[in-house]
N, CA, C and O of each residue as an XYZ file, in Angstrom:
288
protein
N       2.071    -11.586     -1.469
C       1.860    -11.053      0.095
C       1.131    -10.108      0.287
O       1.519     -9.379     -0.627
N       0.211     -9.451      0.883
C      -0.196     -8.459      1.153
C       0.682     -7.545      1.853
O       1.641     -8.001      2.476
N       0.424     -6.146      1.809
C       1.181     -4.705      2.118
C       1.198     -4.751      3.939
O       2.042     -4.383      4.756
N      -0.260     -5.431      4.092
C      -0.273     -5.385      6.029
C       0.984     -6.471      6.196
O       1.697     -6.260      7.177
N       1.246     -7.306      5.579
C       2.440     -8.283      6.174
C       3.600     -7.625      6.110
O       4.422     -7.886      6.988
N       3.920     -6.703      5.154
C       5.428     -6.019      4.890
C       6.397     -5.806      5.962
O       5.843     -5.553      7.032
N       7.657     -5.830      6.006
C       8.432     -5.232      7.017
C       8.470     -3.862      6.787
O       8.412     -3.361      5.664
N       8.601     -3.028      8.200
C       8.725     -1.846      8.315
C      10.244     -1.464      7.321
O      11.210     -2.225      7.375
N      10.253     -0.366      6.567
C      11.471      0.334      5.976
C      12.099     -0.498      4.932
O      13.191     -0.349      4.386
N      10.983     -1.620      4.719
C      11.596     -2.512      3.657
C      11.033     -2.098      2.533
O       9.833     -1.912      2.734
N      11.442     -1.794      1.096
C      10.747     -1.314     -0.149
C      10.302     -2.211     -0.713
O      10.943     -3.217     -0.408
N       9.328     -2.478     -1.572
C       8.396     -3.395     -2.114
C       7.916     -2.904     -3.607
O       8.215     -1.732     -3.837
N       7.313     -3.505     -4.529
C       6.968     -3.308     -5.613
C       5.792     -3.381     -5.543
O       5.477     -4.296     -4.783
N       4.897     -2.834     -5.990
C       3.089     -3.117     -5.894
C       2.944     -4.068     -7.125
O       3.228     -3.816     -8.296
N       2.475     -5.134     -6.632
C       2.190     -6.159     -7.956
C       0.748     -5.940     -8.572
O       0.550     -5.572     -9.729
N      -0.100     -6.181     -7.759
C      -1.676     -5.473     -8.183
C      -2.267     -5.062     -6.989
O      -1.779     -5.253     -5.876
N      -3.573     -4.361     -7.282
C      -4.544     -3.977     -6.434
C      -5.446     -4.828     -6.636
O      -5.747     -5.097     -7.799
N      -6.264     -5.620     -5.278
C      -7.103     -6.773     -5.128
C      -8.284     -6.172     -4.712
O      -8.570     -6.321     -3.524
N      -9.035     -5.528     -5.411
C     -10.424     -4.842     -5.233
C     -11.311     -4.649     -6.112
O     -10.964     -4.191     -7.200
N     -12.878     -4.999     -5.811
C     -13.397     -4.974     -7.025
C     -14.092     -3.259     -7.190
O     -14.645     -2.790     -8.184
N     -13.891     -2.740     -6.168
C     -14.298     -1.502     -5.659
C     -13.416     -0.391     -6.706
O     -12.216     -0.124     -6.643
N     -14.378      0.109     -7.609
C     -13.516      0.995     -8.279
C     -13.236      2.502     -7.646
O     -12.540      3.358     -8.192
N     -13.703      2.601     -6.783
C     -13.866      4.119     -6.364
C     -12.400      3.650     -5.478
O     -11.382      4.314     -5.671
N     -12.378      2.619     -4.627
C     -10.823      2.394     -3.540
C      -9.751      2.578     -4.900
O      -8.843      3.408     -4.873
N      -9.995      1.697     -6.056
C      -9.081      2.012     -6.723
C      -8.442      2.804     -7.818
O      -7.439      2.641     -8.512
N      -9.567      3.908     -7.713
C      -9.112      5.432     -8.043
C      -8.263      6.032     -7.405
O      -7.289      6.628     -7.866
N      -8.688      5.873     -5.896
C      -7.994      6.342     -5.063
C      -6.658      6.005     -4.774
O      -5.870      6.919     -4.528
N      -6.258      4.760     -4.765
C      -4.644      4.384     -4.813
C      -4.439      4.837     -5.765
O      -3.448      5.559     -5.666
N      -4.964      4.826     -7.011
C      -4.118      5.198     -8.166
C      -3.468      6.933     -8.478
O      -2.463      7.315     -9.078
N      -4.726      7.789     -7.657
C      -4.239      9.176     -7.258
C      -3.256      9.326     -6.321
O      -2.533     10.321     -6.276
N      -3.184      8.397     -5.570
C      -1.946      8.514     -4.695
C      -0.748      8.151     -4.876
O       0.115      8.389     -4.031
N      -0.419      7.328     -6.335
C       0.470      7.072     -7.092
C       0.936      5.423     -6.605
O       2.059      4.921     -6.586
N       0.024      5.019     -6.350
C      -0.057      3.239     -5.758
C      -0.734      2.525     -6.665
O      -1.949      2.334     -6.621
N       0.240      1.989     -7.756
C      -0.498      0.826     -8.665
C       0.798      0.287     -8.951
O       1.878      0.605     -8.456
N       0.472     -0.791    -10.039
C       1.457     -2.108    -10.029
C       2.678     -1.346    -11.182
O       2.598     -0.698    -12.226
N       3.851     -1.886    -10.249
C       5.178     -1.615    -10.730
C       5.834     -0.159     -9.704
O       6.991      0.251     -9.609
N       4.645      0.309     -9.096
C       5.374      1.600     -8.209
C       6.085      1.132     -6.894
O       5.543      0.246     -6.232
N       7.056      1.580     -6.554
C       7.493      1.354     -5.226
C       6.998      1.662     -4.070
O       6.740      2.866     -4.084
N       6.653      1.045     -2.771
C       5.859      1.166     -1.621
C       6.539      1.080     -0.747
O       7.397      0.265     -1.086
N       6.776      1.486      0.449
C       7.486      1.430      1.925
C       6.667      1.738      3.271
O       6.130      2.747      3.728
N       6.806      0.517      3.665
C       6.037      0.732      5.147
C       6.569      1.377      6.307
O       7.218      0.850      7.210
N       6.201      2.660      6.181
C       7.347      3.539      7.540
C       7.061      2.980      8.719
O       7.912      2.645      9.543
N       5.658      2.839      8.868
C       5.464      2.101     10.469
C       4.411      1.522     10.884
O       3.554      1.934     10.102
N       3.810      0.691     11.754
C       2.490      0.264     11.767
C       1.777      0.704     12.933
O       2.426      0.875     13.965
N       0.557      0.909     12.924
C      -0.261      1.080     14.171
C      -1.325      0.280     14.065
O      -1.585     -0.388     13.064
N      -2.376      0.340     15.712
C      -3.486     -0.471     15.367
C      -4.361     -0.150     14.430
O      -4.907     -1.088     13.849
N      -4.738      1.328     14.024
C      -5.666      1.976     13.252
C      -5.015      1.401     11.827
O      -5.902      1.102     11.028
N      -3.943      1.226     11.438
C      -3.260      0.925     10.014
C      -1.620      1.159     10.039
O      -0.732      1.112     10.890
N      -1.727      1.452      8.558
C      -0.098      1.440      8.604
C       0.002      3.176      7.841
O      -0.858      3.886      7.320
N       1.708      3.398      8.137
C       1.711      4.875      7.396
C       3.145      4.512      6.153
O       4.339      4.269      6.331
N       2.403      4.618      5.083
C       3.079      4.063      3.986
C       3.694      5.263      3.020
O       2.993      6.228      2.716
N       5.222      5.107      2.511
C       5.618      6.149      1.456
C       5.719      5.516      0.072
O       6.260      4.468     -0.281
N       4.989      6.528     -0.677
C       4.779      6.256     -2.060
C       5.041      7.599     -2.551
O       4.599      8.667     -2.129
N       6.073      7.293     -3.800
C       6.807      8.774     -4.415
C       7.569      9.396     -3.406
O       8.407      8.749     -2.778
N       7.310     10.851     -3.145
C       8.014     11.408     -2.334
C       6.818     12.006     -1.107
O       7.061     13.123     -0.651
N       5.784     11.406     -0.682
C       4.808     11.247      0.047
C       4.328     10.570      1.137
O       4.815      9.442      1.051
N       3.740     10.628      1.976
C       3.581      9.574      3.274
C       2.088      9.674      3.403
O       1.533     10.770      3.485
N       1.514      8.675      3.420
C       0.290      8.263      3.672
C      -0.540      7.351      4.893
O       0.104      6.442      5.417
N      -1.551      7.521      5.215
C      -2.228      6.805      6.657
C      -3.068      5.811      5.886
O      -4.079      6.201      5.302
N      -2.717      4.623      5.860
C      -3.980      3.807      5.167
C      -4.165      2.538      6.572
O      -3.475      2.025      7.453
N      -5.344      2.507      6.128
C      -6.419      1.165      7.243
C      -5.636     -0.429      6.612
O      -5.067     -0.795      5.584
N      -6.032     -1.021      7.935
C      -5.196     -2.368      7.576
C      -6.215     -3.003      6.132
O      -5.668     -3.645      5.236
N      -7.498     -2.742      6.118
C      -8.103     -3.205      5.031
C      -7.711     -2.783      3.730
O      -7.821     -3.577      2.796
N      -7.221     -1.513      3.529
C      -6.805     -1.228      2.449
C      -5.137     -1.462      2.090
O      -4.714     -1.536      0.936
N      -4.399     -1.550      3.151
C      -3.407     -2.519      3.353
C      -3.330     -3.999      2.332
O      -2.690     -4.285      1.320
N      -4.231     -4.653      3.099
C      -4.666     -6.362      2.627
C      -5.061     -6.121      0.965
O      -4.653     -7.022      0.233
N      -5.724     -5.135      0.373
C      -5.714     -4.853     -0.724
C      -4.457     -4.869     -1.623
O      -4.398     -5.715     -2.515
N      -3.508     -4.040     -1.457
C      -2.214     -3.972     -1.752
C      -1.580     -5.106     -1.695
O      -1.300     -5.485     -0.558
N      -1.209     -5.884     -2.723
C      -0.491     -7.100     -3.104
C       0.994     -6.716     -3.263
O       1.133     -5.696     -3.939
N       1.882     -7.143     -2.917
C       3.316     -6.463     -3.334
C       3.899     -8.035     -3.472
O       3.463     -9.141     -3.151
N       5.450     -7.405     -4.297
C       6.173     -8.857     -4.338
C       7.347     -8.835     -3.407
O       7.967     -7.856     -2.990
N       7.522    -10.058     -3.172
C       8.446    -10.584     -1.889
C       9.976    -10.117     -2.315
O      10.925    -10.358     -1.568
């Protein structure tokens, strides 16, 4: 399941990042979003999602959320 389908307030584990874009992969890695890491959707908006990774919150767009595959 991709992150855009995740429930608000539920913690998920990142399974993989599904993208061929190396820059996007590096960006997510720098945020601490990589395989095995917990991620929580704080809220959903039209423009994207607010997610918690480690001790920080980030605003990501829907396209980016669809690239993040999480374990159900």
